[in-house]
C-alpha positions in Angstrom: 109.1 8.5 103.2 109.6 10.6 100.2 111.3 14.0 100.7 110.2 16.9 99.1 112.3 19.6 97.5 111.8 21.8 100.5 113.2 19.2 102.9 116.1 18.5 100.9 116.6 22.5 100.6 116.2 23.0 104.3 118.7 20.0 105.1 121.2 21.6 102.4 121.0 24.7 104.3 121.7 23.1 107.7 124.5 21.2 106.6 126.2 24.2 105.0 125.8 26.1 108.5 127.4 23.2 110.2 130.1 23.0 107.8 130.8 26.9 108.2 130.9 26.4 112.2 133.4 23.5 112.1 135.4 25.5 109.6 135.7 28.6 111.7 136.0 26.3 115.1 138.8 24.3 113.2 140.4 27.5 112.3 140.3 29.0 115.7 141.8 25.8 117.4 144.5 25.9 114.6 145.6 29.4 115.3 145.1 29.0 119.1 142.7 31.8 119.3 140.1 31.9 122.0 137.8 34.6 123.1 138.4 34.6 126.5 142.3 34.8 126.2 141.8 37.9 123.7 139.5 39.5 126.1 141.8 38.9 129.2 145.0 40.1 127.0 143.0 43.3 125.8 141.9 44.0 129.7 145.6 43.4 130.8 146.8 45.9 128.2 144.2 48.5 129.0 145.2 48.2 132.6 148.8 48.7 131.8 147.8 51.7 129.6 146.0 53.3 132.8 148.7 52.7 134.9 151.2 54.6 132.9 148.6 57.4 132.3 148.1 57.7 136.1 151.9 57.9 136.8 152.5 60.2 134.0 150.2 62.4 135.4 151.1 61.9 139.1 152.3 65.1 141.0 155.9 64.4 142.6 156.3 65.8 145.9 159.6 65.9 147.7 159.4 64.7 151.0 161.7 66.3 153.9 163.1 63.6 156.6 164.4 65.4 159.6 165.0 62.1 161.2 167.8 61.6 159.0 169.6 64.7 160.5 169.2 63.0 164.0 170.6 59.8 163.2 173.8 61.5 163.0 173.5 63.0 166.6 175.6 61.7 169.4 172.2 61.2 171.8 170.6 58.8 169.1 170.8 55.2 170.3 169.5 52.0 168.7 169.8 53.0 165.1 170.7 49.9 163.1 171.5 50.0 159.3 169.1 47.5 157.6 168.9 46.4 153.9 165.2 46.4 153.6 164.8 50.0 155.0 166.6 52.5 153.2 166.8 54.9 156.4 167.4 52.1 158.9 164.9 50.3 161.2 163.3 53.2 162.9 161.3 51.1 165.5 164.3 50.4 168.0 165.6 54.4 167.6 165.7 56.1 171.0 167.2 59.3 172.4 169.7 59.4 175.3 168.7 61.4 178.1 170.8 64.4 178.4 
């Protein structure tokens, strides 16, 4: 079957588009760039920036711990210093009857 000039032109355009796609794909693979990875990195960066902004604008409220003073009292029993709990394990604390 004889090819017309229009058929040859169409085939040439199709081949050029395929070459261009292959060229872009090879470049992406050689650089290790993928769209999903870029999207995930951008999302993670945005999350970090949002967290920094939130911490920067947070109000700091000092807390009073009246229980700290009672730990020094002679009537407090069951107080055990614990490395995970800064103020000790408060679940076992009890007061001795006066």
